[in-house]
KOLKE-219657 format. One record per residue (C-alpha): z, y, x; residue in three letters. Coordinates in pm, whole numbers. Layout:
% KOLKE-219657
z, y, x, resn
Z, Y, X, ALA $
...
//
This chain:
% KOLKE-219657
z, y, x, resn
13637, 2138, 12063, MET $
13704, 2505, 11946, THR $
13436, 2579, 11686, ASN $
13299, 2914, 11549, ALA $
13522, 3078, 11326, PHE $
13391, 3191, 10943, HIS $
13661, 3361, 10727, PRO $
13719, 3283, 10385, PRO $
13531, 3550, 10087, VAL $
13871, 3706, 9986, ARG $
13905, 4024, 9795, THR $
14146, 4295, 9935, LEU $
14354, 4459, 9650, MET $
14611, 4525, 9913, GLY $
14703, 4799, 10102, PRO $
14443, 4786, 10367, GLY $
14222, 4675, 10489, PRO $
14006, 4664, 10200, SER $
13673, 4527, 10088, ASP $
13390, 4611, 10299, VAL $
13041, 4741, 10108, SER $
12783, 4489, 10247, PRO $
12608, 4782, 10314, ARG $
12836, 4806, 10585, VAL $
12880, 4526, 10718, LEU $
12522, 4489, 10730, ALA $
12508, 4787, 10974, ALA $
12783, 4628, 11200, LEU $
12519, 4372, 11320, ALA $
12236, 4632, 11405, ARG $
12137, 4574, 11779, PRO $
12398, 4742, 12011, THR $
12261, 5042, 12216, ILE $
12442, 5276, 12487, GLY $
12736, 5505, 12372, HIS $
12519, 5723, 12623, LEU $
12163, 5651, 12447, ASP $
11974, 5997, 12321, PRO $
12010, 5764, 12012, GLU $
12350, 5720, 11979, PHE $
12449, 6129, 12082, ILE $
12192, 6198, 11754, ARG $
12414, 5961, 11542, MET $
12701, 6107, 11681, MET $
12641, 6439, 11552, ASP $
12581, 6282, 11183, GLU $
12898, 6066, 11216, ILE $
13097, 6425, 11330, LYS $
12915, 6671, 11042, GLY $
12960, 6379, 10709, MET $
13295, 6343, 10863, LEU $
13344, 6745, 10802, GLN $
13229, 6699, 10460, TYR $
13475, 6418, 10411, ALA $
13777, 6626, 10536, PHE $
13634, 6929, 10387, ARG $
13625, 7101, 10683, THR $
13380, 7309, 10950, ASP $
13623, 7242, 11264, SER $
13420, 7175, 11561, GLU $
13731, 6919, 11645, LEU $
13629, 6709, 11393, THR $
13542, 6283, 11550, MET $
13670, 5931, 11471, PRO $
13913, 5781, 11792, VAL $
13805, 5512, 11889, SER $
14129, 5296, 11760, ALA $
14299, 5211, 11446, PRO $
14493, 5506, 11236, GLY $
14774, 5490, 11445, SER $
14612, 5649, 11730, ALA $
14476, 5897, 11507, GLY $
14860, 5989, 11447, MET $
14956, 5947, 11856, GLU $
14640, 6175, 11918, ALA $
14765, 6457, 11675, CYS $
15131, 6450, 11796, PHE $
15113, 6379, 12180, VAL $
14826, 6666, 12188, ASN $
15017, 6904, 12028, LEU $
15428, 6811, 12094, VAL $
15544, 6930, 12411, GLU $
15917, 6888, 12512, PRO $
16207, 7088, 12320, GLY $
15974, 7167, 12019, ASP $
16096, 7156, 11713, LYS $
15940, 6999, 11420, VAL $
16016, 6879, 11084, ILE $
15907, 6573, 10949, VAL $
15941, 6472, 10584, CYS $
16001, 6108, 10549, GLN $
15988, 5931, 10197, ASN $
15784, 5569, 10285, GLY $
15777, 5412, 10630, VAL $
15533, 5637, 10773, PHE $
15714, 5961, 10780, GLY $
15943, 5712, 11034, GLY $
15639, 5685, 11241, ARG $
15649, 6028, 11239, MET $
15969, 6060, 11388, LYS $
15917, 5795, 11612, GLU $
15610, 6046, 11772, ASN $
15809, 6304, 11761, VAL $
16099, 6181, 11978, GLU $
15881, 5947, 12216, ARG $
15702, 6272, 12339, PHE $
16029, 6487, 12348, GLY $
16030, 6700, 12086, GLY $
16312, 6749, 11835, VAL $
16243, 6535, 11480, ALA $
16412, 6779, 11199, ILE $
16403, 6497, 10944, MET $
16346, 6589, 10535, VAL $
16424, 6278, 10359, GLU $
16332, 6177, 9958, ASP $
16399, 5868, 9783, GLU $
16111, 5576, 9840, TRP $
15873, 5617, 9592, GLY $
15943, 6063, 9520, LYS $
15712, 6315, 9644, PRO $
15807, 6495, 9930, VAL $
16043, 6812, 9808, ASP $
15902, 7148, 9867, PRO $
16201, 7303, 9815, GLU $
16394, 7105, 10082, LYS $
16125, 7181, 10349, VAL $
16187, 7544, 10283, LYS $
16543, 7532, 10330, ALA $
16480, 7294, 10688, ALA $
16292, 7593, 10755, PHE $
16532, 7904, 10656, GLU $
16842, 7632, 10866, GLU $
16642, 7574, 11139, HIS $
16438, 7890, 11377, SER $
16138, 7807, 11606, ASP $
15962, 7506, 11420, VAL $
15634, 7464, 11575, LYS $
15506, 7182, 11327, ILE $
15565, 7070, 11002, LEU $
15481, 6697, 10957, ALA $
15459, 6502, 10665, PHE $
15232, 6208, 10495, VAL $
15001, 6295, 10238, HIS $
14973, 5973, 10040, ALA $
15209, 5758, 10127, GLU $
15069, 5370, 10180, THR $
15446, 5246, 10150, SER $
15529, 5381, 9817, THR $
15200, 5492, 9668, GLY $
15340, 5856, 9598, VAL $
15097, 6144, 9627, MET $
15272, 6480, 9797, SER $
15191, 6852, 9713, ASP $
14980, 6863, 10026, ALA $
14863, 7211, 9940, LYS $
15217, 7345, 9840, ALA $
15396, 7166, 10164, LEU $
15121, 7339, 10366, CYS $
15139, 7694, 10214, GLN $
15493, 7678, 10322, ILE $
15429, 7582, 10705, ALA $
15229, 7879, 10744, GLN $
15472, 8110, 10571, ASP $
15692, 8029, 10873, ASN $
15388, 8050, 11121, ASP $
15427, 7660, 11181, ALA $
15142, 7411, 11250, LEU $
15032, 7128, 11030, THR $
15063, 6792, 11116, ILE $
14929, 6580, 10783, VAL $
14845, 6217, 10743, ASP $
14590, 6124, 10520, THR $
14523, 5731, 10603, VAL $
14504, 5663, 10206, THR $
14413, 5962, 10063, SER $
14052, 6025, 10253, LEU $
13795, 5930, 10001, GLY $
13990, 5844, 9749, GLY $
14180, 6179, 9605, SER $
14121, 6514, 9668, GLU $
14171, 6605, 9986, LEU $
14064, 6972, 10117, ASP $
14153, 7030, 10528, VAL $
13993, 7343, 10531, ALA $
14111, 7480, 10215, GLY $
14483, 7406, 10223, TRP $
14501, 7500, 10571, GLY $
14555, 7178, 10768, ILE $
14613, 7190, 11110, ASP $
14558, 6828, 11230, ALA $
14500, 6559, 11043, VAL $
14413, 6216, 11080, TYR $
14311, 5877, 10856, SER $
14189, 5510, 10917, GLY $
13856, 5378, 10799, THR $
13999, 5051, 10646, GLN $
14095, 5198, 10321, LYS $
13919, 5437, 10086, CYS $
13589, 5417, 10300, LEU $
13521, 5054, 10266, SER $
13512, 5017, 10673, CYS $
13581, 4766, 10866, PRO $
13930, 4877, 11027, PRO $
13968, 5031, 11383, GLY $
13829, 5427, 11396, ILE $
14078, 5669, 11337, SER $
13913, 5985, 11183, PRO $
14047, 6288, 11300, ILE $
14008, 6705, 11303, SER $
14191, 6975, 11436, PHE $
14196, 7332, 11352, SER $
14097, 7627, 11597, LYS $
14456, 7736, 11527, LYS $
14582, 7372, 11671, ALA $
14291, 7373, 11921, VAL $
14416, 7665, 12086, ALA $
14788, 7554, 12095, VAL $
14636, 7216, 12286, VAL $
14466, 7438, 12493, GLU $
14752, 7633, 12596, GLN $
14985, 7323, 12667, ARG $
15256, 7424, 12916, GLN $
15270, 7053, 13013, SER $
15004, 6774, 13069, LYS $
14949, 6586, 12748, THR $
15115, 6239, 12825, PRO $
14817, 6021, 12708, SER $
14490, 5978, 12865, TRP $
14273, 5849, 12647, PHE $
14398, 6072, 12396, LEU $
14371, 6378, 12536, ASP $
14130, 6582, 12336, GLN $
14024, 6823, 12614, LYS $
13927, 6545, 12755, LEU $
13777, 6342, 12436, VAL $
13575, 6692, 12346, MET $
13352, 6614, 12619, GLY $
13217, 6356, 12464, TYR $
13222, 6409, 12112, TRP $
13144, 6784, 12145, GLY $
12800, 6978, 12035, GLY $
12495, 6900, 12272, GLY $
12283, 6650, 12398, ALA $
12432, 6638, 12738, LYS $
12786, 6434, 12726, ARG $
13075, 6363, 12949, ALA $
13126, 5977, 13002, TYR $
13551, 5936, 12859, HIS $
13501, 5573, 12739, HIS $
13265, 5302, 12634, THR $
13245, 5406, 12232, ALA $
13268, 5137, 11971, PRO $
12901, 5123, 11930, VAL $
12842, 4886, 11612, ASN $
13198, 4988, 11419, SER $
13069, 5369, 11442, LEU $
12696, 5230, 11283, TYR $
12944, 5081, 11049, ALA $
13150, 5401, 11013, PHE $
12823, 5598, 10984, HIS $
12714, 5376, 10679, GLU $
13042, 5419, 10519, ALA $
13027, 5814, 10497, LEU $
12667, 5816, 10440, LEU $
12776, 5594, 10107, MET $
13045, 5841, 10025, LEU $
12813, 6115, 10079, GLU $
12561, 5973, 9835, GLU $
12818, 5903, 9571, GLU $
12969, 6244, 9596, GLY $
13330, 6316, 9716, LEU $
13452, 6452, 9324, GLU $
13288, 6112, 9211, ASN $
13468, 5878, 9469, ALA $
13781, 6070, 9334, TRP $
13753, 6015, 8985, ALA $
13607, 5655, 9028, ARG $
13951, 5595, 9196, HIS $
14086, 5783, 8902, GLN $
13905, 5581, 8647, TYR $
13973, 5219, 8764, HIS $
14316, 5323, 8785, HIS $
14366, 5327, 8401, ASN $
14221, 5057, 8346, ALA $
14468, 4877, 8590, LEU $
14733, 5084, 8484, ARG $
14649, 4977, 8104, ALA $
14652, 4630, 8161, GLY $
14973, 4604, 8354, LEU $
15210, 4805, 8133, GLU $
15065, 4562, 7829, ALA $
15198, 4257, 8043, MET $
15510, 4457, 8086, GLY $
15441, 4538, 8451, ILE $
15587, 4877, 8525, GLY $
15485, 5119, 8837, PHE $
15783, 5290, 9117, LEU $
15608, 5628, 9145, VAL $
15592, 5865, 8834, GLU $
15232, 5893, 8716, GLU $
15230, 6274, 8817, ALA $
15252, 6170, 9144, TYR $
15093, 5838, 9157, ARG $
14821, 5717, 9398, LEU $
14538, 5579, 9179, PRO $
14441, 5416, 9496, GLN $
14763, 5233, 9576, LEU $
14978, 5112, 9329, ASN $
15332, 5010, 9379, SER $
15416, 4812, 9067, VAL $
15750, 4653, 9003, MET $
15817, 4247, 8988, ILE $
15953, 4094, 8693, PRO $
16320, 3974, 8755, ASP $
16368, 3629, 8883, GLY $
16044, 3606, 8982, VAL $
15953, 3425, 9337, ASP $
15710, 3715, 9482, GLU $
15615, 3595, 9798, ALA $
15508, 3301, 9639, GLU $
15306, 3504, 9351, VAL $
15106, 3656, 9630, ARG $
15091, 3269, 9837, SER $
14920, 3147, 9471, ARG $
14678, 3445, 9405, LEU $
14531, 3404, 9744, LEU $
14521, 2983, 9749, GLN $
14410, 3034, 9374, ASP $
14244, 3345, 9346, TYR $
14134, 3391, 9712, ASN $
14267, 3759, 9594, LEU $
14494, 3956, 9826, GLU $
14793, 4188, 9676, ILE $
15076, 4366, 9972, GLY $
15411, 4293, 9986, ALA $
15680, 4583, 9962, GLY $
15786, 4737, 10305, LEU $
16097, 4850, 10426, GLY $
16351, 4927, 10147, ALA $
16100, 4786, 9879, LEU $
16056, 4478, 10055, ALA $
16132, 4210, 9748, GLY $
16115, 4434, 9515, LYS $
15736, 4601, 9472, VAL $
15363, 4432, 9490, TRP $
15118, 4723, 9627, ARG $
14791, 4634, 9448, ILE $
14490, 4902, 9606, GLY $
14186, 4978, 9486, LEU $
14038, 5114, 9747, MET $
13682, 5200, 9814, GLY $
13427, 4896, 9769, ALA $
13736, 4695, 9571, ALA $
13778, 4982, 9371, CYS $
13537, 4830, 9039, ASN $
13590, 4715, 8709, LYS $
13526, 4335, 8832, LYS $
13820, 4340, 9071, ASN $
14043, 4500, 8783, VAL $
13957, 4252, 8563, LEU $
14059, 3972, 8806, LEU $
14355, 4092, 8899, CYS $
14480, 4085, 8565, LEU $
14375, 3779, 8492, SER $
14499, 3612, 8803, ALA $
14833, 3780, 8798, LEU $
14866, 3720, 8448, GLU $
14766, 3351, 8433, ASN $
14979, 3303, 8794, THR $
15322, 3433, 8648, LEU $
15297, 3270, 8305, ALA $
15275, 2934, 8508, SER $
15612, 3049, 8671, MET $
15751, 3086, 8356, GLY $
15801, 3495, 8381, ALA $
15930, 3692, 8093, ASP $
15532, 3872, 8066, ILE $
15325, 3979, 7743, ASN $
15090, 3700, 7753, THR $
14680, 3746, 7624, GLY $
14728, 4141, 7633, LYS $
14610, 4286, 7975, ALA $
14241, 4204, 7994, ILE $
14224, 4374, 7603, GLN $
14424, 4674, 7730, ALA $
14183, 4748, 8071, ALA $
13899, 4713, 7818, GLU $
14034, 4930, 7600, GLN $
14017, 5204, 7910, VAL $
13651, 5086, 7986, TYR $
13505, 5095, 7642, ALA $
13661, 5492, 7592, ALA $
//
């Protein structure tokens, strides 16, 4: 006979999901009400307002898609890309490749701008792509590349798109709530994210926002949006303003309770404070890892504080290390993806997991594990180095 499932208590310091705040978990258990209940609709309006704050935009088409971040990505591309459209796609990791897939599946022409994994998108290459190709409709890029831990200059890239009268589609799955993001100020036209990273919320919801310019493009489409579920003209009948909502789908009611609580916590902390917290604990983690003799993939100027790609010491069975951390310490860190598989670990410091206790746990557990496996590291220095950052 099958029994009830009781998951182990883990510390999640991989690339996501991150630890979920107890407040957010408690919100999931609140009584379910109807997705057209007046009280639920009132909560929807609050979610929209808080999400506008998180994205730094006043766009009316700002809402959570009832599906993970990959659906948010698809919502942006399926609504804005029509057959024959030219889209410059920047790839410096795994997720730029997914953008290319979306462009091509919806009949667009992907013009690739590629950079080395671990390097930011090169604005000069983007400028050259615009010069080489006329009538480019969209520039698409990843703000914070989860597969490598690198941050690209979204403000500069959006300015290049504006100079060439092109829209922008930007992946902020790992940056929202963890690093500076200014959707309206930078002129981002379509943006998507996820709840399971720096927002400390369970996976399954994808925040998105479209600018007025992007909304006009959606409304003027020559062809029907290929996806019924993600057609923003239909979804806005449910997520639009006012008390009267047109039924579109049964929203994940309890998951949206959790999202509301997560956004409320971000609002209470303050965006700038949340960004500073992620950088502060990253500084301590970095000091400890470097004292241990472990380096980073990404140059400091472009490094994400919330997603740290660190180099695996020579001769170490990286999968065995991750397995021991999970078994002995209930600690999860991530493996490398794609071209970086077997070369790096990805250590997340996101949302509720971004705190001193977790930094010290990760450093001590990693040092003990590596030392027991005979790895060539410096022992007895990591915790002291991190504590010096905290004492400063």
